[in-house]
N, C-alpha and C positions, 0 to 999 in steps of 0.2 A: 404568678410565680409558681413553678411546679413544687409540689409537696411529695414527701415520701408516701404518705398514707392519708386517706380521707376516711373518717369513721362516721357512719350514718346510723342514727338511732331514731326509730319511730316510736313515739310515746302516746299512750292513751290511758290517763287516769291511774298511773302507777308511780306517783311522785317519790315515795320512799325507795322503791327499787331503782328508779332512774338516778336518784342521788347517789346511791351506793355504786351503781354501774359507772357513773362518771368519775367517782373517786378512784375506783379500780383502774379505769382507763388512764387517769392521770399518773397513777403509780407505775403503770406499765409502759409509758411512752419512752422512757430511756432517752437516747440521743436522737430519736426519730423526729423528723420535722412533720408534724401531723396537724390536721384540722379536724374539728368535730362539729357535726351537724346534728341537732336535735329537731326533728319535725314533730310538732305537737298537733294531734288531731282533735282539737277543741276539748281538751281535758277540763274538768270542773273541780279538780282537787288541788289547784294551786301549783301545778307542775311548772307552768311558765314563769311565775314569779320566783320560784325556787331556783330555776336555771339562771335567770337574770341576776339574782343576788349572789348565789354561790359560785357560779361558773360564768363570769362575764365574757370570757374569751370564746365561749361556745357560740356557734352560729345557730341562732334559734329561729326557726320558721314556724309561725303560728297560723294554723288553719282555723277557719271559722266553723268548720264542720268536720265530721269524721269521714275523710275521703278514702279511707282504706289503706292497707299496708303497701300495696304496689305503687299506687299513685304518690303516696307520701315519700316513699323511698326515691322515686324518680325525681321528685322536686329537688332533693339534695344532690343526687348523682349528677344531674345536669350542671350544678354549680361547683362540683368537686374538682379540685386541682391535683389530687393525689395520683401517683403512679399506680397505686393499688387502692381499692375500695373495700372497706370492711363493713359488711351489713351486720348489725349487732342489735339484738333485742335488749330493751331496758331491764328485763328481768334476768340478766346474766351477770356473773362476776368473773372477769377474766383474771388469769394469773399475771404476775409481774413480768413473766417472760413471753406471754402469748403473742403480743404484737411483733416482737423481734423474731420469734421462732417462725411464725407464719410468713412474715415478709422475707426472711432469709430463705425459706423453702421456695418461694416463688422466684427469688433472685437466682437460685441455683438450678431451677428446673424450668427452662424456658418453654417447654412443651406443655406445661400445666397452666390451665386457664383459671382454675379456682381451687382453693384448698380450705379444708375445715379440720377441726380437731375433735378430741374426745369431749363429749358433753356429759356432765355428771348431775344426778339428782341431788337435792340438798343433803340426803343421807350418805352421799358418796358412791352410790351405786351407778352403774353405767346406764346412760339414757340411749335406748336402742334407736331413737330417731336421729342419732348423730350421722347416720348414713343409710341410704335406701337404694332400691332399684327402681327403674321405670315401671309403671303399672301396665306391663304388657298383658295380653290375655292370660298367659300361664301364671305369671306372678300374681295378677289380680284374682285368678281362680283359687290359687293356694291361700290367698288372704281371705277371700270371701267364705270359703268352706271351712276355714280353720286349720288347714294343713300346716301353714307357716307357724302357727302357735303350737300345734301338736308335735311337730318335728323341727324345732328351731335349729338344730345342729345339722340338718340335712342340706347339702348344697342344692339339691333338687327342689325341696319344698320351702326352705328358709331364705329365699331370695329377697323378700319384700324389705326386711330390715337388715339383710346380710348377716343374720344371726349365726350363720355357720362359721364366720370368721371371729377369731379372738379379738376383743376390744383393743388389745395392745399390738395388733398387727396393722401395719401400714398397708393401704390397698387403694387401687384405682376403683372408684365407685361411680354410680350413675348420678346420684342426688346427694347434695349436702343440705343440712337443715338451714332454713332461712333465719334461724335465730342467731347463727354465726357462720359467715362464709366470707373469705377474703378473695377478691377477684381482681384481675388485671383491668384497669380502666380501658386499655386498648381493646380488650376482648369485648367489653360492653359496647364500645363504639362500633364494633363489627356486627355483633349478634343482636344488639338492641338491649334496652333496659327491661325492667319487669313489665310483664304484660298486664295492662290495667284492666283487662276483662276479669281478672281475679281480684276480688275485693280483699279477701284474706283466705289463706290456705291455698296450696297448689302452685303459687307463683314461683316457689323455689324449684319445684319439679319442672315447670315450664322453662325457666331460665337455664337450668342444668341441661335439659334436653337440647336446647339450641346451642349451648356451648359445646356439648359432645358432638352434635351434628356438624359443627364447624371445624371439627378435627382436634379440639383441645382436650387434654386430660383433666379429670376431676379427681382430686386426691383427698383421702381421709388419712390423717396422721395422728398418732397418739403421743407425739412429742410434747404436747402441752394439754392441760385440762382446763375446762371452764365449767363453773356451776351454772345450771340453768333451772330457775324456778318455773318450770314449765306451766304455761297457761296463765301466769299472773298478768301478762300484758294483753290478754284477750278474754278475760273472764266476763261471761254473760250467760244468758240462758243456754243450758245444755242442748235444748232443742234447736236453737239458732246455730250453735256450733256444728251440730250434726248436719243440718240442712246446707250450711255453707261448705262444709268439707266435701260432702258427696256431690254437690253441684259443681264444685271445681274439678272433680274427677270426670264428670260428664263433659265439661268444657275442654279438658285436656284431650280426652279421647276424640272429640269432634275436631279438634285443631290438628292433631299430630298423627292420628291413626287412620285418617280417611283413605289415603292411598296406599297405606302400608299393609293393611289386613283386609280380608274379604268382608263383604257385607254381613254375612252370617256371623262371623267372629265378632264383629263390632256390635251387632244386635245382642249376642249372648253376653258380651262384656257389659253393655249398658244395662241389660236385664239383671245381671249380677250386682251391679252398683245399686240399682233400685231395690233389689232384694236385701242387700246388706244395709242400706239406709233404713228400710222398713224394720229390720230386726233391731237396728240401733235405736230407732224411735220407740219400739215396743219395750226394749230393755230399759231405756231411760224412764219410760212411763211407769214401769214396775218399780224401779228404784225410787221414783218420786213419791209414789203412793204407799210404798211399803212402811215407812216410819209411822205415818198417821194411822194406817190400818192396824198396825201392831199395837200402837198405844190405845186405839179404840177398843180392841179386844181385851187389853189389860184393864182398862177402866170399867168396861162392862162386867168382866169376870170378877173384879175386885168388889164392885157394888153388889153383884148377886151373891157372892160369898159372904160379904159382911151382913147382908140382909138375912141370909140363912143362919148366920151365927147369932144375930140379935133376935130374930123372930123366926125360929125354926118351924113353927106351925102355921105361919101365914102363907097363903098362896102368893106367887109373884104378881098376879093380876092386881093385888092390892097396891103395888108400887108402880103401876102403869104410868103415873104422872111423875113421880119422884125420879124413877130410873132414867128416863130420857133427859129430864132437866139437869140432873146432876152430871150426867155424861156430857151433855153439851157444854156445861160450865167448865168442866175440867179440860175438855178438848180445846175450847176457845181460849182458856187461860194459857195452855202450853203453846198454842199458836201465837198468841199476842206476845209472849216472852221469847219468841224466835226459835222454838224447837224445830220448826219445819222449814226454816230458811236454809240455804245451801250450807252455810257455815255452822248452822245449829244442829244439823242432823247428828245424832249419837253423841252429843255433848251434854254433860251433866247439868251445867248451870241453868239453861232455859227450862229443862225438865223440872228441876227442883223448885225454882221460883214459880213456874207455872202451876205446879202441883200445890204449892203452899197458897198461892192466890186463889186457886180453886177451892181449897179448904175454907178460907175466910169467906168467900162468896157464898158457898153452899151453907156454911154455918149461919151466916146472916140471913139467908133465905128461910131457914127454919124458924127464926125469931119473928119474922114479919108475917109468916103464914103458919099460924098456930096449928092448923090441921095436919101439918107435917112435922110438928115439934118432936114427935117420938123418934125421928130418924137422926137425931144429932149423934148418937153413938155410931150409927151406920156410917155417917159422914166421917167420923174420926177413924173408924176401922178401915174404911175404904181409902182414906188418905194414906194411912200407913202402908197398906198393900200396894197402892198405886206408886207411891214414892219408892218403895223397895224394888218393885218389879221393873218400873220404867228406868230406874237408875241402873239396875243390872243389865 
């Protein structure tokens, strides 16, 4: 039996977000005849049990492995009976009018194949990934060399995220975010579903490209807003994210630009993608090692300063054993308390607990090794300096 709307949500280890997403969908259904699919990619956080218990009417598809975003979406789309299909991330919160507004838009604009709306960050700011342009050689060049970021209001340079348009301006665009896009089921039957060569990232660009190529319009409308906790449904190693993102760009270029642009342009575009990926890897490496390197400098400086305060006439060579041992203990303590985990960086709690545990360990060390007993005051002064500086 035909439905007004089929909602497809692919979930991977974001149970709390998924629950809130489904609650928001239920509040927004109004008089629409909808069906909801949750495709779970082998989550280990109890997402499946939560859906079965809290939302028994949801069609739950449980995969035994993480088969990727495209393939998981296709599983549900093939079974969907809705006139329209809403692709929705679990880390989104739709408004109570979102479903009705987007469906009405497609009802009234028969030449539109897909529609999306304004995505907001949790703080209420506009999420520029709400709309994008195809990564043509010029658009990609502006993105790679930073022109799109330097001149976001320029129609010539700001095409990648269409930043030259006001977020409250309705517009025909090239690409909608895969976190929320409503499509005609009939259009998907014509152009095909998500390309399963894309594990994650890029599949929205590929599908949008095929929809536009088939003659349908893609519209961004600000008539409704959706909060998107960007990245919550795909948290993993930053290096893995970078690798997948840029590999999808290479797949897209190989599939769709082969006969459209010259060999030289394609080579330059691919070279730019590799260059941008390399820069992203280097920057992420710097970001990853910066916190421990900064803390290491603070620990060493604090120890040396405290030694100078307590023993101003002793040469540093006299502390050649104590200095590295105390340093390793404090750095290890902060690491064990989570200071260098993704969520621990620049948070006070792991730093404070790690510093205090380091104090206890180093103080105990001086009791068991009497030849270093003179350094207990050094340990205390160092602790105060480390705690103050790392907290700052």
